[in-house]
N, C-alpha and C positions, 0 to 999 in steps of 0.2 A: 690702665685708666679707670675711672669710676664715674658714678652719676654726678657726683659733686664737682669733679674737674670739668665735666661737660656743662656745669653752670646751674644744676639743679640740686639743692639742698633738702634731702628728704627729711632730715631730722629737724630742720628749721620749720618744715611743714607740719610736722606732728606738734611742735611746740606752739605753732600759731593757732592750731585747732584748740589747745588748752587755753590759750590766752583769750579767745573770743567766746569760750563756753558760757561765761558769766552773762554776756550780752545776749546769747541765744536764750538761755534759760529764762531770762526776764520777760521773754514774749510768750511764755507758755499760757495756754488757754484750754478749756475743756475740749476734749478730742484728740489732743497730742498723745500718741503712744510712743514709748522709747525714748531714747536719749541721743544726743548728737554723737556722730561716729560710726553709724551703721552705713550699710551700703544703700539705703533709702530711708526715706522719712515716712513714718506711719501716721495717719489721721483717721479717726472714726467719725463718720458722718453724724451730725447732730440728729436727735429724735424730733418728732412733732411735725415732720413734713409728710404730706400725702404723696406728692409726686416731686421729689427733690430733684432740680437739675443743676449740674455743675457748670460754672462759667470761669473760663480760663483767659488769661491775658499775659502778655510778655512785653518787655520793652527794655530799653537801655537809657543812658543819660545823654548820649551824643557827645558833641565837642565841648560841652561844659565841662568835661573832664579835664580838658586842657587847661582851663583857668584854675581848677582845683590844683592841678600839678604845678603851674606856674607859681601860684601863690603858697604852695606847700601847706594847704588847708584841705583837710579830708574828712571833716566830721559832719558836713552837711549832705555830701553828695550822695550818701546811701539813703537819706531821707527822699531825695529826688528819684531815686531808683524805684523805691516802693511805691511813692506817689503816682508815678507814671503807670505803674500796673493796676494799683487798686482803684484809682479814679476811673480807669476804663472799665474794670469788671462792675464798679458801682453803677454804670449808666444802664446796666441791664436789670437794675433793682436787686442785685446780688449782694450778700454779705461776704467780705473776704474771709476765708478760713485760714489759709496758710500761704506762706511765700517761700521761695528758694532763690538764692543767688548764684551766679557764676562770676568769679573774679580771675583775670588772667594778667600776669605781669612778667617782665623780663627776668627780674631777680627779686625774690620774695623779701620784702621789707616789713617785718611783722608789725612794727608800730604803726606805720603808714596804713597798712590795710586793716588793722585793728580798728583804726578810727573810722574806716569806711563801714566795717561790720557794726560798729557802735551806731553810726548813722542808720543803718538798715534796720538795726533793732529799734531804734527811736521811731522810725516810721511804722514799723509793725505794731508797736505799741499805740501810736496814734491812731491807727486804723483798726486796731482791736484783732489782728491775725497773728498767728504764730510764725516765727521764723523756724521752719521745719528742718531746713538743712542748707547744704550748698556744695560748692566745688571751688577750689583755688588751684589754678594751673600756673606753673612756673615754666616760662617759654623763653629761654635765653636766644637771642638772635632775632626774635620776632618783635619784641618790645624793647625800647631803649631804657636806659637807666632812669629809674623813677617813674616810668610809664606803667599805667595799667588800664585795663578795660573792664567794664562792669555790665552784667546784663542780669535779668531776673524775670521770674514770672509767679504769678499768684492764681489760686483757685478759690472761687466763691461758690455760694450755693443760694438758690432762690426757688421758691415754689413755682411750679410750672404755670399755674394760673395767674401768677403776678409778675411774669417776665415783661419788661418794658421793651417793646420791639417796634414802636412807631405807629401801631394800629389804634392805639388809644388817643392819639393826638387828632384834634378837631379844628377846623377852621374857626377862628374866633378865640382860640386859647391864647392865654397871656404868657409872655416870655420874660423870665426873670434871669438877669445876670448876677452870679456870685463873684465878687472881686478875687483877682488873682493877687499872689504875694509879689509879683514882679514878672520877669520874663519867664519863669518856671524852667522848663528844660528843653525848649524849642527854639531855633533861630540862632543859635550861637555860632554858627559858621558865618553869618552876617555880622553878628555882634564883634566877633574877633577881628573881621576884616575892617570894620569901621574904627575900632580902637587901634589897630596896627597902621592903617593908612592915614590917620589923623595924628599919629605920632603920640598917642596917650600911652600910659603904662598902668598895670593893675594896681600900683600903690599910690596912683594919684588920687587927690581929693579935689573935687571940683564944685565951684559955685553953681547954683541951679539945680544940683542934686544934693544928696545928703552929705553935708560936709563932714559929719561924725564918722563916716565910712569911706573907706577907699573904693575905688572902682571895682576892685576884685571881691570885696566884701558885699558890695551892692548886687553884683551879678551871680554871686554864690548864694543869695537868699534862696532857700530851698523851696521847692513846690508845695504849695498848699494842699493838704489832705482833707477832703470833704466828706470822708466816710461816715463818721459818727453822727453829725447832724442831720445828713440826708437819710441815713437808715432810720432815725427816729422819726423823720418827717414822713417817710414811706409808710410808717406804721400808724400815722395820725389820718385825720380826716382831710388833709389837704388835697388828696386825689391827684397826686403827681401823674401826669401822662408821659413825660419823656424827661430824659437827662442827656446832656451832651458834654463830654470832657474837651475843652478847647485846647488842642495841642498843635502839632505841626500842620500848617495849612490854615490855622486860624478860624475864625467864625465862618467865612466862606465855604471851607471843606468840611468842617466838623459839625456845624449845626444841621445841615441837611440830612446827616446820617441818622438822626434821631426821629425823623419824620416818617420813615418806613422806606422799604426797598422800592426800586423803580422810580428814581427821582422824586421822591416824596409822595408819589401817588396823589397828585393834584394839590400838594400843599407846598407853600413857601413860608418864609419868615420875612416880615417887614420890620426893619430896625428903626426905632423912633429917633429922630435927628437929636444929637447931643444929649442922649438920655443918660449917660454917665460920663464922669470926667476922665478923659485920657491921662493916665498917670505921666509925670514929668519925664520918667526915664524913657518912655516911648517917644515922646515929643523930642528929647534930645538926641535919641538915635536917628530919628527921621531927619532931624537938622544937620547932625554931624555927617551922615552918610547920604544926604540929598535923596531920600527914599520916598517914593510916592506913596500917597494914602493908600491906594490900592495894594501896593506891594507890602506895605506895613501890615495891613489886615491879613494879607495872604501869608505872612511869615510869623507874626507874633500874635499873642493873645489879646493885646491892647487893654489889658486891665480886667478882662473877663476870663476867669479860670474855669467856671462850670456854668451851664445854663440848665435852668429848670422850666419846665413847661407845665402849667396848671390850668384848669378851667377859670374862664374870666371872674366867675363869682367867688374864687378862692384866692384871687390876687392880693388883696389887702392883708388877708389873714396869713399868707405865705411871707409876705414882706415883713409882717410884724414878727413871725416865728424866726426868720433868719436874722433879724436884729437881735433877738434875744440870744442867739448863739455866737454873737460877736462877729458875724459875718456881714461886711459891707455888701449891700445888695441894691438893685435898681430894676425897675420895670423898664426893659429895653426894647420891647416890641410885641408884635401880634402874629399868630399864625393867619396866613391869608391864602386864597386859592393861587395855585401857580404850579411850577414845574421843578420843585425842590431847589429853589435858588434863595439867597440871601440878598434882600433888596435894601437899600437906603444908605449903605455904607458911605457912598460918596458924599453924604452931608457932613461926615467928620473930616474937616480940614486939618491936616498935620502940619 
């Protein structure tokens, strides 16, 4: 016997690396040393920092992968993978430098996974970071036919004196919500249960949603990447005090994380009633699944993908700036005295 008879095609793996080389090279940026194919990726730290601090983040895409595999559409899932990592690193005020991926599958399908890597490269280009390398594992008997999993991590850099850690946030600061592009990459176990229990299919087109797209296309809309407009804002006079990436757990879990350790250290966020329109997709999910308002907010981003906290005297200027970046935004609340809570969400009826 040999490795191929055991289900692992080493030659196909080598060919796959050559197939994706063009996507990887398209993400090159200053600092990248060497080429794809070594045992490690090399990156030279940028100059100009007095006390550079590296910030790392890792994540996956979760069961959204199930939808991509059911629809046999794999060109956007890589964008999700990058977005989940770079948006997290961004909340510290860091610029993403490079990204690495890990793809595992039962049997290597080069064209399928090349589409995934193509999406990863697109996400890296959108966030200005290099796809420095990765790993593809063929694991027969562990994953079924056509199945794969994806994980990744990125490393960013920030000047130590400019790290956003919650200490900058003050009672009276304004809270701005930047619109999400949809469900992003969290809550898909509930999405899939609602779709299955109500007898819908991913190829269905439904009134009340975007009739030009199937349910699969709607839910595969990639996670928005906020890196470039926010990095520019951090270099401006908007004086951003905090950033929060709204992922699993929604606003109730993620917003307090940007207020500082220890339950916000005397700070909470009070959400303004009806301060942004809940997208129809979330209202549809709530109706079809009979999901409570609280459970919806604790599971989904509800239309807010990133939160920006600024001093009250920068509110209007910040809203105007994000408008120029083609980012739908709204003033959604204030920082108030409290114990690290998010108040006022009950005013949103779904």
